[in-house]
C-alpha positions as CSV (number, residue, x, y, z in Angstrom):
1,M,30.5,-23.0,31.7
2,S,31.8,-25.9,29.6
3,T,31.3,-26.3,25.8
4,H,28.9,-29.2,26.3
5,S,26.6,-27.2,28.6
6,T,26.7,-24.2,26.2
7,Y,25.7,-26.5,23.4
8,D,22.8,-28.0,25.5
9,M,21.6,-24.5,26.4
10,L,21.7,-23.3,22.7
11,R,20.0,-26.5,21.6
12,H,17.2,-26.1,24.1
13,L,16.8,-22.4,23.1
14,A,16.5,-23.4,19.4
15,D,14.1,-26.2,20.2
16,S,11.7,-24.0,22.2
17,W,12.0,-20.3,21.4
18,G,13.5,-20.8,18.0
19,L,10.3,-22.6,16.9
20,V,8.1,-19.9,18.4
21,A,10.1,-17.2,16.6
22,M,10.0,-19.0,13.3
23,G,6.2,-19.4,13.7
24,V,5.7,-15.7,14.4
25,V,7.9,-14.7,11.4
26,F,5.9,-17.1,9.2
27,L,2.5,-15.7,10.3
28,V,3.7,-12.1,9.8
29,L,5.0,-12.9,6.3
30,V,1.8,-14.7,5.3
31,A,-0.4,-11.9,6.6
32,W,1.7,-9.0,5.2
33,P,0.2,-8.9,1.7
34,F,-3.3,-8.9,3.0
35,R,-3.0,-5.6,4.9
36,R,-5.8,-3.2,4.2
37,A,-3.4,-0.4,3.4
38,L,-2.0,-2.3,0.4
39,R,-5.3,-3.4,-1.0
40,E,-5.5,-0.9,-3.9
41,R,-1.8,-1.6,-4.9
42,N,-2.4,-5.3,-4.8
43,E,-5.5,-5.1,-6.9
44,A,-3.7,-2.9,-9.5
45,A,-0.9,-5.5,-9.6
46,A,-3.4,-8.3,-10.1
47,R,-5.0,-6.4,-13.1
48,M,-1.7,-5.4,-14.6
49,I,-1.2,-8.6,-16.5
50,F,-4.5,-8.1,-18.4
51,E,-3.7,-4.5,-19.5
52,D,-2.3,-3.8,-22.9
53,E,0.9,-1.8,-23.1
54,N,-0.9,1.1,-24.7
55,D,-3.8,1.2,-22.1
56,G,-1.7,3.4,-19.8
């Protein structure tokens, strides 16, 4: 296998499956904060900026 054909193979892989992989990673990272298991923690973090230091 020559260097040129290796480059072409890697370029084709990046153009096709690389784009699919990046799309999947993007969707997972966007959806991650909206998981139901983290709802309570996310709501507490959202309210945290409105709490006084002494509220506890």
